Gaussian input, Z-matrix of N, CA and C with variables (Angstrom, degrees):
# hf/3-21g

backbone

0 1
 N
 C     1     B1
 C     2     B2     1     A1
 N     3     B3     2     A2     1     D1
 C     4     B4     3     A3     2     D2
 C     5     B5     4     A4     3     D3
 N     6     B6     5     A5     4     D4
 C     7     B7     6     A6     5     D5
 C     8     B8     7     A7     6     D6
 N     9     B9     8     A8     7     D7
 C    10    B10     9     A9     8     D8
 C    11    B11    10    A10     9     D9
 N    12    B12    11    A11    10    D10
 C    13    B13    12    A12    11    D11
 C    14    B14    13    A13    12    D12
 N    15    B15    14    A14    13    D13
 C    16    B16    15    A15    14    D14
 C    17    B17    16    A16    15    D15
 N    18    B18    17    A17    16    D16
 C    19    B19    18    A18    17    D17
 C    20    B20    19    A19    18    D18
 N    21    B21    20    A20    19    D19
 C    22    B22    21    A21    20    D20
 C    23    B23    22    A22    21    D21
 N    24    B24    23    A23    22    D22
 C    25    B25    24    A24    23    D23
 C    26    B26    25    A25    24    D24
 N    27    B27    26    A26    25    D25
 C    28    B28    27    A27    26    D26
 C    29    B29    28    A28    27    D27
 N    30    B30    29    A29    28    D28
 C    31    B31    30    A30    29    D29
 C    32    B32    31    A31    30    D30
 N    33    B33    32    A32    31    D31
 C    34    B34    33    A33    32    D32
 C    35    B35    34    A34    33    D33
 N    36    B36    35    A35    34    D34
 C    37    B37    36    A36    35    D35
 C    38    B38    37    A37    36    D36
 N    39    B39    38    A38    37    D37
 C    40    B40    39    A39    38    D38
 C    41    B41    40    A40    39    D39
 N    42    B42    41    A41    40    D40
 C    43    B43    42    A42    41    D41
 C    44    B44    43    A43    42    D42
 N    45    B45    44    A44    43    D43
 C    46    B46    45    A45    44    D44
 C    47    B47    46    A46    45    D45
 N    48    B48    47    A47    46    D46
 C    49    B49    48    A48    47    D47
 C    50    B50    49    A49    48    D48
 N    51    B51    50    A50    49    D49
 C    52    B52    51    A51    50    D50
 C    53    B53    52    A52    51    D51
 N    54    B54    53    A53    52    D52
 C    55    B55    54    A54    53    D53
 C    56    B56    55    A55    54    D54
 N    57    B57    56    A56    55    D55
 C    58    B58    57    A57    56    D56
 C    59    B59    58    A58    57    D57
 N    60    B60    59    A59    58    D58
 C    61    B61    60    A60    59    D59
 C    62    B62    61    A61    60    D60
 N    63    B63    62    A62    61    D61
 C    64    B64    63    A63    62    D62
 C    65    B65    64    A64    63    D63
 N    66    B66    65    A65    64    D64
 C    67    B67    66    A66    65    D65
 C    68    B68    67    A67    66    D66
 N    69    B69    68    A68    67    D67
 C    70    B70    69    A69    68    D68
 C    71    B71    70    A70    69    D69
 N    72    B72    71    A71    70    D70
 C    73    B73    72    A72    71    D71
 C    74    B74    73    A73    72    D72
 N    75    B75    74    A74    73    D73
 C    76    B76    75    A75    74    D74
 C    77    B77    76    A76    75    D75
 N    78    B78    77    A77    76    D76
 C    79    B79    78    A78    77    D77
 C    80    B80    79    A79    78    D78
 N    81    B81    80    A80    79    D79
 C    82    B82    81    A81    80    D80
 C    83    B83    82    A82    81    D81
 N    84    B84    83    A83    82    D82
 C    85    B85    84    A84    83    D83
 C    86    B86    85    A85    84    D84
 N    87    B87    86    A86    85    D85
 C    88    B88    87    A87    86    D86
 C    89    B89    88    A88    87    D87
 N    90    B90    89    A89    88    D88
 C    91    B91    90    A90    89    D89
 C    92    B92    91    A91    90    D90
 N    93    B93    92    A92    91    D91
 C    94    B94    93    A93    92    D92
 C    95    B95    94    A94    93    D93
 N    96    B96    95    A95    94    D94
 C    97    B97    96    A96    95    D95
 C    98    B98    97    A97    96    D96
 N    99    B99    98    A98    97    D97
 C   100   B100    99    A99    98    D98
 C   101   B101   100   A100    99    D99
 N   102   B102   101   A101   100   D100
 C   103   B103   102   A102   101   D101
 C   104   B104   103   A103   102   D102
 N   105   B105   104   A104   103   D103
 C   106   B106   105   A105   104   D104
 C   107   B107   106   A106   105   D105
 N   108   B108   107   A107   106   D106
 C   109   B109   108   A108   107   D107
 C   110   B110   109   A109   108   D108
 N   111   B111   110   A110   109   D109
 C   112   B112   111   A111   110   D110
 C   113   B113   112   A112   111   D111
 N   114   B114   113   A113   112   D112
 C   115   B115   114   A114   113   D113
 C   116   B116   115   A115   114   D114
 N   117   B117   116   A116   115   D115
 C   118   B118   117   A117   116   D116
 C   119   B119   118   A118   117   D117
 N   120   B120   119   A119   118   D118
 C   121   B121   120   A120   119   D119
 C   122   B122   121   A121   120   D120
 N   123   B123   122   A122   121   D121
 C   124   B124   123   A123   122   D122
 C   125   B125   124   A124   123   D123
 N   126   B126   125   A125   124   D124
 C   127   B127   126   A126   125   D125
 C   128   B128   127   A127   126   D126
 N   129   B129   128   A128   127   D127
 C   130   B130   129   A129   128   D128
 C   131   B131   130   A130   129   D129
 N   132   B132   131   A131   130   D130
 C   133   B133   132   A132   131   D131
 C   134   B134   133   A133   132   D132
 N   135   B135   134   A134   133   D133
 C   136   B136   135   A135   134   D134
 C   137   B137   136   A136   135   D135
 N   138   B138   137   A137   136   D136
 C   139   B139   138   A138   137   D137
 C   140   B140   139   A139   138   D138
 N   141   B141   140   A140   139   D139
 C   142   B142   141   A141   140   D140
 C   143   B143   142   A142   141   D141
 N   144   B144   143   A143   142   D142
 C   145   B145   144   A144   143   D143
 C   146   B146   145   A145   144   D144
 N   147   B147   146   A146   145   D145
 C   148   B148   147   A147   146   D146
 C   149   B149   148   A148   147   D147
 N   150   B150   149   A149   148   D148
 C   151   B151   150   A150   149   D149
 C   152   B152   151   A151   150   D150

   B1=1.4384
   B2=1.5559
   B3=1.2790
   B4=1.5426
   B5=1.6042
   B6=1.3359
   B7=1.5008
   B8=1.4546
   B9=1.2638
   B10=1.4087
   B11=1.5358
   B12=1.2571
   B13=1.4824
   B14=1.5209
   B15=1.2927
   B16=1.4766
   B17=1.5804
   B18=1.3440
   B19=1.4151
   B20=1.5136
   B21=1.2799
   B22=1.4359
   B23=1.4963
   B24=1.2036
   B25=1.5695
   B26=1.5709
   B27=1.4081
   B28=1.3785
   B29=1.5860
   B30=1.2941
   B31=1.4908
   B32=1.4801
   B33=1.2987
   B34=1.4301
   B35=1.5674
   B36=1.3860
   B37=1.3740
   B38=1.5705
   B39=1.2424
   B40=1.4714
   B41=1.5725
   B42=1.4125
   B43=1.4467
   B44=1.6965
   B45=1.4121
   B46=1.4077
   B47=1.6045
   B48=1.2325
   B49=1.5967
   B50=1.5144
   B51=1.4503
   B52=1.3807
   B53=1.5435
   B54=1.2980
   B55=1.4390
   B56=1.5774
   B57=1.3475
   B58=1.4239
   B59=1.5411
   B60=1.1117
   B61=1.5056
   B62=1.5094
   B63=1.3086
   B64=1.5268
   B65=1.4700
   B66=1.2629
   B67=1.4301
   B68=1.6871
   B69=1.2142
   B70=1.5520
   B71=1.5459
   B72=1.3220
   B73=1.4873
   B74=1.5726
   B75=1.2769
   B76=1.4775
   B77=1.5248
   B78=1.2666
   B79=1.5067
   B80=1.4906
   B81=1.3410
   B82=1.4292
   B83=1.5045
   B84=1.2622
   B85=1.4225
   B86=1.5133
   B87=1.3711
   B88=1.5976
   B89=1.5130
   B90=1.3674
   B91=1.5973
   B92=1.5257
   B93=1.4497
   B94=1.4200
   B95=1.5977
   B96=1.2954
   B97=1.6093
   B98=1.4930
   B99=1.3568
   B100=1.4129
   B101=1.4562
   B102=1.4959
   B103=1.4275
   B104=1.4310
   B105=1.3687
   B106=1.4415
   B107=1.5155
   B108=1.3871
   B109=1.4945
   B110=1.5999
   B111=1.3016
   B112=1.4330
   B113=1.5896
   B114=1.3128
   B115=1.4528
   B116=1.5267
   B117=1.3401
   B118=1.5914
   B119=1.5606
   B120=1.2804
   B121=1.5313
   B122=1.4971
   B123=1.3336
   B124=1.4295
   B125=1.5365
   B126=1.2733
   B127=1.4302
   B128=1.5116
   B129=1.4125
   B130=1.3963
   B131=1.5335
   B132=1.3162
   B133=1.3769
   B134=1.4508
   B135=1.3005
   B136=1.5255
   B137=1.5417
   B138=1.2769
   B139=1.3993
   B140=1.5918
   B141=1.2884
   B142=1.4864
   B143=1.5258
   B144=1.2265
   B145=1.5169
   B146=1.3990
   B147=1.3260
   B148=1.4781
   B149=1.4874
   B150=1.3720
   B151=1.4653
   B152=1.5401
   A1=118.02
   A2=114.84
   A3=118.91
   A4=102.91
   A5=110.42
   A6=118.40
   A7=109.45
   A8=123.15
   A9=126.39
   A10=112.66
   A11=119.10
   A12=119.50
   A13=105.20
   A14=115.24
   A15=118.75
   A16=107.53
   A17=110.64
   A18=118.19
   A19=110.14
   A20=125.36
   A21=126.24
   A22=113.29
   A23=116.68
   A24=115.66
   A25=107.29
   A26=109.43
   A27=118.16
   A28=107.94
   A29=116.94
   A30=119.85
   A31=108.69
   A32=116.56
   A33=125.50
   A34=109.99
   A35=120.43
   A36=120.17
   A37=106.79
   A38=118.03
   A39=124.93
   A40=111.02
   A41=112.04
   A42=118.22
   A43=107.94
   A44=113.33
   A45=115.17
   A46=108.18
   A47=113.65
   A48=116.67
   A49=110.15
   A50=122.28
   A51=121.90
   A52=109.90
   A53=118.06
   A54=117.91
   A55=107.87
   A56=113.55
   A57=118.68
   A58=110.54
   A59=121.79
   A60=131.07
   A61=114.09
   A62=115.07
   A63=114.03
   A64=110.66
   A65=117.78
   A66=124.53
   A67=106.93
   A68=112.69
   A69=120.14
   A70=107.68
   A71=112.34
   A72=117.48
   A73=108.90
   A74=115.07
   A75=125.54
   A76=108.11
   A77=117.24
   A78=120.96
   A79=113.13
   A80=116.47
   A81=121.65
   A82=110.07
   A83=117.57
   A84=122.04
   A85=115.10
   A86=120.14
   A87=122.42
   A88=109.27
   A89=117.14
   A90=116.08
   A91=109.77
   A92=119.03
   A93=122.02
   A94=111.36
   A95=113.36
   A96=115.36
   A97=110.57
   A98=123.78
   A99=118.28
   A100=117.86
   A101=115.84
   A102=122.09
   A103=114.15
   A104=117.72
   A105=121.94
   A106=112.29
   A107=114.35
   A108=119.82
   A109=108.92
   A110=116.13
   A111=116.33
   A112=111.92
   A113=116.80
   A114=119.24
   A115=115.06
   A116=110.19
   A117=115.73
   A118=110.32
   A119=116.06
   A120=116.36
   A121=112.94
   A122=122.76
   A123=125.74
   A124=110.43
   A125=114.67
   A126=122.07
   A127=114.23
   A128=116.77
   A129=123.85
   A130=112.97
   A131=122.16
   A132=130.85
   A133=109.67
   A134=116.51
   A135=120.12
   A136=106.04
   A137=120.61
   A138=126.29
   A139=111.66
   A140=117.17
   A141=123.40
   A142=110.39
   A143=121.13
   A144=121.57
   A145=109.68
   A146=119.16
   A147=132.00
   A148=110.56
   A149=119.98
   A150=119.05
   A151=111.42
   D1=131.72
   D2=-171.06
   D3=-105.70
   D4=125.99
   D5=174.83
   D6=-114.60
   D7=121.48
   D8=-172.59
   D9=-110.79
   D10=149.44
   D11=174.11
   D12=-72.26
   D13=152.21
   D14=179.60
   D15=-115.33
   D16=144.39
   D17=175.56
   D18=-95.38
   D19=116.89
   D20=-174.62
   D21=-96.14
   D22=-34.02
   D23=179.67
   D24=-160.51
   D25=146.98
   D26=177.86
   D27=-109.60
   D28=148.61
   D29=176.51
   D30=-131.34
   D31=137.35
   D32=174.61
   D33=-86.84
   D34=139.34
   D35=-179.13
   D36=-76.20
   D37=146.70
   D38=177.82
   D39=-89.06
   D40=-12.99
   D41=-171.60
   D42=-103.52
   D43=-25.93
   D44=-173.68
   D45=-140.39
   D46=117.35
   D47=-174.98
   D48=-64.57
   D49=-18.91
   D50=-175.15
   D51=-101.62
   D52=19.83
   D53=-175.60
   D54=-129.91
   D55=141.48
   D56=176.07
   D57=-137.71
   D58=165.58
   D59=171.27
   D60=-124.24
   D61=149.11
   D62=175.38
   D63=-135.37
   D64=145.52
   D65=-178.27
   D66=-96.77
   D67=121.39
   D68=-175.24
   D69=-111.34
   D70=152.36
   D71=175.39
   D72=-130.46
   D73=141.96
   D74=-175.61
   D75=-117.72
   D76=155.06
   D77=176.75
   D78=-62.99
   D79=-34.27
   D80=178.44
   D81=-169.62
   D82=161.98
   D83=-172.65
   D84=-59.06
   D85=-41.70
   D86=177.38
   D87=-58.47
   D88=-29.86
   D89=-173.28
   D90=-82.91
   D91=-12.64
   D92=-168.27
   D93=-59.07
   D94=-61.23
   D95=-176.42
   D96=-61.33
   D97=-47.22
   D98=179.30
   D99=-55.34
   D100=-39.85
   D101=176.83
   D102=-66.47
   D103=-41.88
   D104=175.79
   D105=-59.24
   D106=-45.90
   D107=179.99
   D108=-58.27
   D109=-50.77
   D110=-176.95
   D111=-61.15
   D112=-35.09
   D113=177.67
   D114=-64.85
   D115=-43.38
   D116=-176.69
   D117=-81.01
   D118=-9.75
   D119=174.55
   D120=-89.54
   D121=-10.15
   D122=-176.47
   D123=-68.44
   D124=142.05
   D125=-178.00
   D126=-59.00
   D127=-36.54
   D128=176.86
   D129=-59.60
   D130=-40.44
   D131=173.89
   D132=-64.47
   D133=-49.99
   D134=-172.01
   D135=-64.49
   D136=-40.34
   D137=-177.69
   D138=-67.53
   D139=-43.69
   D140=-175.44
   D141=-81.25
   D142=-24.32
   D143=-175.29
   D144=-83.34
   D145=132.64
   D146=179.69
   D147=-123.51
   D148=114.89
   D149=-179.48
   D150=-66.26

């Protein structure tokens, strides 16, 4: 069974046109960090993210 975090809302920054924030939801607190780690380790994220 795959449980994914959900994105509930995105917000644009009023200070920077190139910045946004998103509100995420997780099934429970213990799953939060492992799910975030899995997301940020994916190749798609690494290719798309620019520091």
